[in-house]
C-alpha positions in Angstrom: 97.7 104.7 94.2 97.9 103.9 97.9 95.6 102.1 100.2 96.5 101.5 103.8 94.4 99.0 105.7 95.1 98.6 109.4 93.6 95.9 111.6 94.0 96.3 115.3 91.9 96.6 118.4 93.3 99.9 119.7 91.8 102.6 117.5 89.7 105.2 119.4 88.5 107.2 116.4 88.9 105.6 112.9 88.2 108.8 111.0 90.8 110.8 112.9 93.4 108.1 112.4 92.6 107.7 108.7 93.0 111.5 108.2 96.3 111.5 110.0 97.6 108.6 108.0 96.4 110.1 104.7 98.2 113.4 105.4 101.3 111.7 106.7 101.5 109.2 103.8 101.9 111.9 101.2 105.7 112.3 101.4 106.2 108.6 100.5 105.2 109.6 97.0 108.1 112.1 96.7 107.7 115.3 94.7 104.1 115.0 93.5 101.9 118.0 93.6 98.8 115.8 93.5 100.0 113.1 95.9 97.1 113.2 98.5 94.6 113.1 95.6 95.7 109.5 95.0 95.8 108.3 98.6 93.0 106.2 100.0 93.0 105.1 103.7 90.7 102.4 105.0 90.7 101.6 108.7 89.3 98.2 109.7 89.1 97.1 113.3 89.0 93.5 114.2 88.4 91.8 117.5 90.3 88.8 118.7 93.5 89.2 116.8 96.4 87.1 118.1 100.0 87.8 117.1 102.9 85.9 118.5 100.6 83.9 120.7 99.2 87.0 122.6 96.2 89.3 122.1 98.2 92.4 122.8 97.9 95.3 120.2 98.8 94.3 116.6 98.2 95.5 113.1 98.4 94.5 109.5 99.1 97.3 107.0 98.6 96.6 103.3 99.8 99.3 100.9 98.9 99.0 97.2 101.1 101.3 95.1 102.5 101.5 91.6 105.8 102.5 93.2 106.2 99.4 95.4 109.4 97.6 94.4 111.1 100.7 92.8 114.4 101.8 94.2 114.4 102.2 98.0 110.7 102.8 98.1 109.8 99.6 100.0 112.3 100.3 102.8 111.2 103.9 103.2 107.5 102.9 103.2 108.0 100.1 105.8 110.1 102.4 108.0 107.4 105.1 107.8 104.5 102.8 108.6 106.3 101.1 111.4 107.1 104.4 113.1 103.5 105.7 112.5 102.0 102.7 114.2 104.3 103.0 117.1 103.7 106.8 117.5 100.0 106.9 116.9 98.9 103.5 118.4 101.8 102.6 120.7 102.2 99.3 118.8 105.9 98.3 118.3 107.2 97.1 114.9 107.5 93.5 116.2 103.7 93.3 116.6 102.6 93.8 113.0 103.2 93.1 109.4 103.3 95.5 106.4 102.6 94.3 102.9 103.6 96.3 99.9 101.8 95.3 96.7 102.4 96.6 93.1 99.6 95.3 90.9 101.1 97.3 87.9 99.7 100.5 86.4 97.5 98.5 84.0 95.7 96.9 87.0 94.9 100.1 88.9 91.8 102.0 87.9 91.1 105.7 88.6 88.5 108.0 87.1 87.3 105.4 84.6 90.8 104.6 83.2 93.8 102.5 84.1 96.7 104.3 85.7 98.8 103.2 82.7 96.6 105.4 80.5 96.1 108.2 82.9 99.7 108.6 84.2 101.2 110.3 81.0 98.4 112.9 80.9 98.8 113.9 84.6 102.6 114.0 84.6 103.1 110.7 86.6 104.6 108.4 84.0 108.3 109.3 84.5 107.9 109.3 88.2 106.2 105.9 88.3 108.8 104.3 86.0 111.8 105.8 87.8 113.6 104.2 90.7 114.0 107.6 92.4 114.2 107.6 96.1 111.1 109.0 97.9 111.6 112.1 100.1 110.1 111.0 103.4 109.9 113.6 106.1 110.1 112.2 109.6 
């Protein structure tokens, strides 16, 4: 349900950062008991990234989620990721972009099924369709 891809030149230990982001991202999904089960984090480092004309630290965070676009989800997620990048990597919000993508539940596969098919059986259907505000703990 969620994939975070960060591109920067300032990551000392990719596995440690990926684990922190996976754990910290859970609250974006709101009241789901299985939220971390559906979180995938991929860290990708790149050399020679220029943003705003300088090679100072920068990032791109792409989040793929069936909740993107629902209610206040986007604002909450963008605030969360901006603060996470600043706290963990020291990169301010004006040095990166965050992209939120919702491909639709019929275009997300998990365990050999689409999320559209799987969601009703695992109790996610009403949550995914709702515009409820996520509970993000800061």
